[in-house]
N, C-alpha and C positions, 0 to 999 in steps of 0.2 A: 436517459435510458428508461425503457418501460420495465415494469415489475418482472415480466416474464423473462426479459433479457438478463436482468440482474440475477434472478433466480438461477438461470442456466449458467451464468458466469460463476456464481458462488458455488455451484455444484461441480463445475468442471475445472476451474483454475485453482490450483492448490499450493503454489509457492508464492508467498507474500513477503516482499521487502517492505518493512515498516520503517519509513523515513521519519526520524524525529522521535523514535521510541525513547521513553524514559526508563531508567532502572528503578524508579520509585513505584512501588506496588499500588499506590493510591492514585496514580496518574492515568487519565483515559487511554493514552497510548499503550501503557503496560497492560491495563485491564483488557482492552480489545485484543492485543496480541496474545495474551494468555488464553483468552476465550477461544480465539481461532486455533491456537495450538492444541487446545483440548478437544477440538472438533476435527483434528486430523490434518490441518494445514501445516505446511512447513513454513516457519517464521525465520526471516533473515533480518536481524536488527541492523539498522543503519543510523549512526549518529557520530559526531566528531570525536567522542572519547569513549573509553570503556573497553573491556575485554570480552565479557559475556553478559548476556541478558537472557533470561528464561533458558539457561543452559546452552545457548547458541552463541557462536562467535559474532562479535560486533564488527561490522565493516564501516569504515569512515565515510564512504560514499558508494553510490550505486556502481560506479565504474571500478571500484576496488573488489567487488564480488567476482570471483573467478568465472570465466566465460562458460565453463562446463556446468555451472549452476544456472539453470534456466529460471528467470524471474517471470512469473505470470502477471502478478499484480504489484504495482507500486502504490502502497497505502501511505498517504502523506499526512503527517501530524506536524505541520509547520505553518508559520504565518502565510497568509495569502501572497504577500509580496515576495516570498522566498520560493514560490512554486515554479516559475519559468525555468531556472536551471535544472531543477529536479525532473521536470517533464522532458527537457532536452536529453538528460542522461537516460531516462526511461526509453525514449525513442532510440537512442544509440545502442542501448542494451538489447533491444528487441522485445521489450515487455509487451504484453498483450492488453494491459489495462492500466489506467491511472485512476486511483480512487482518492478523492480529496475529502477528508473527514469533515464532520459538522463544523461550520464556521469557516471552512477553507474554500474560497471561491476565487478563481482566476480564469475568466472567460477566454481571454486571448490564448493562454497556455492550453486550456481545454480544447480550443479549436485547432491549435497546432497539433496536439496529440491525435485528434480525430483525423486531420488531414494525413497524418502519418500512419493511419490504420489502427490506432489504439481505441479501445472503448474507454469512455470517460464517465465517471460519476463524481458529482460535486456536492458539497455541503450535506453529506449523509454519512451515517456511521455504519461501517461494515458489520459490526457485531449486531446492532439493532436490525439492520436489513436482513441478515441471515436468520435471526430469531423470528422475524416477522414472516419471511418468505419460505423458510425451510423448516416448518414445524414438524 
């Protein structure tokens, strides 16, 4: 995606499911989610265990998030090889975008998401991009 498209996305899409978020405050997933929450985004933590992170209920998968909660962006903090089933869930949920954080690259899953109509960003940090583009 071009910078202008990313800027528009960051401005308009406000509900972010953070897949692989850590409850540890020094981890990148926690830092990014905390930053996004401070900027007005609704954060939905997704990880296999835990009750609350950043004061928000933890869901064990994207499919566990109630349908009435619209997920705009699925922000992925998982190993690249773990991405395909997450993208599949994002498509099934009707998410608008899949964002793979720095170091997370899966071209086939990205292409599948694009074919399903989702926007895709790979190997970029949502926090850094927001700081750079929405000054």
